[in-house]
C-alpha positions in Angstrom: -42.6 40.5 105.5 -41.3 41.3 108.8 -42.4 44.8 108.1 -46.0 43.7 107.5 -45.6 41.6 110.9 -43.6 45.0 113.0 -47.1 47.0 111.7 -49.7 44.4 112.7 -48.3 43.3 115.9 -50.8 45.5 118.1 -53.6 43.1 116.2 -52.0 40.3 116.8 -51.7 41.0 120.8 -55.4 41.8 120.4 -55.9 38.4 118.8 -53.9 36.7 121.6 -53.9 38.1 124.7 -56.7 35.5 125.9 -54.1 32.8 124.6 -51.5 34.0 126.9 -51.9 31.1 129.3 -50.5 28.4 126.9 -48.1 30.9 125.1 -45.9 31.8 128.3 -43.8 29.0 128.7 -43.0 28.7 124.6 -40.5 30.1 123.1 -40.3 33.4 120.5 -40.3 30.7 117.5 -43.6 29.2 118.6 -44.9 32.8 119.8 -44.6 33.6 116.4 -45.8 30.6 114.7 -49.0 31.6 117.1 -49.1 34.9 116.2 -48.9 33.8 112.2 -51.9 31.8 113.0 -53.8 34.6 114.5 -53.1 36.7 111.8 -53.9 34.3 109.2 -57.4 33.9 110.7 -57.9 37.9 110.9 -57.2 37.7 107.0 -59.8 35.2 106.5 -62.3 37.4 108.0 -61.3 40.5 106.0 -61.3 38.6 103.1 -58.9 40.8 101.1 -56.3 37.8 100.4 -57.2 34.7 98.2 -56.3 31.2 99.6 -53.7 30.7 97.6 -52.5 34.0 98.9 -53.0 32.8 102.4 -51.2 29.9 101.3 -47.6 31.5 100.2 -47.7 33.9 103.3 -47.9 30.7 105.7 -45.0 29.2 103.4 -43.0 31.9 103.7 -43.7 32.6 107.4 -42.9 28.7 108.2 -39.4 29.4 106.4 -38.5 32.2 108.3 -39.4 31.0 111.5 -37.7 27.6 110.6 -34.3 29.4 110.9 -35.3 30.2 114.3 -34.6 26.3 114.8 -38.7 25.5 114.9 -38.9 22.1 112.8 -42.4 21.7 110.7 -44.2 19.6 113.1 -43.9 22.3 115.9 -44.4 25.1 113.3 -47.8 23.8 112.2 -48.9 23.3 115.8 -48.6 26.5 116.7 -49.6 27.7 113.7 -53.2 25.8 114.1 -53.0 26.8 117.7 -53.1 30.5 116.9 -55.7 30.2 113.4 -58.0 28.5 116.2 -57.3 30.9 118.7 -57.8 34.0 116.5 -60.8 32.0 114.8 -62.5 32.0 118.0 -61.8 35.5 119.2 -63.2 36.6 116.4 -66.3 34.8 116.2 -66.8 36.8 119.8 -65.7 40.2 118.6 -68.1 42.6 117.7 -68.5 44.1 114.0 -67.7 47.0 115.0 -64.2 45.3 116.2 -63.9 43.3 113.1 -64.3 46.2 111.2 -61.3 48.5 113.0 -58.7 44.8 112.7 -59.5 44.7 108.9 -58.9 48.5 108.8 -55.6 47.9 110.6 -55.0 45.1 108.4 -55.7 47.2 105.0 -53.7 50.1 106.3 -50.3 47.7 106.6 -48.2 46.9 103.3 -49.6 44.4 101.0 -47.5 41.5 99.3 
C-alpha cells in the first residue's frame, strides 16, 4: 500500500494544493488521511475501482494511519475533508487534466 502511495504523491499534492491552508497546522497522520480522501475522489472519477475495492482501500488506510496514533473519528473527519476537497478540485479540472490524472493512477500498481 505504501508503495502505491509513494507513486501517487505528486497527484495527491496536486489535488490538495488548494487545501494547504487547512492542513498546515495538522500532523502527518491527519495529512495522510486527507490525502487518502483526495485519492479516493480521484479513483471515483477514473472509475477503475468498484465501491467495494474503494471501501477496502479506505479500511486499510485507516488501519495503517491508526498505527500513527490517529483515532477513528479524526481519521474519518480528515478523510472526508480530503474527499470533499478532491471532488471540488476535480470538478474544476479540465477534461485533459482529469484524463492525465487517471493515466497517472492507472500507471501505478493495482491492488
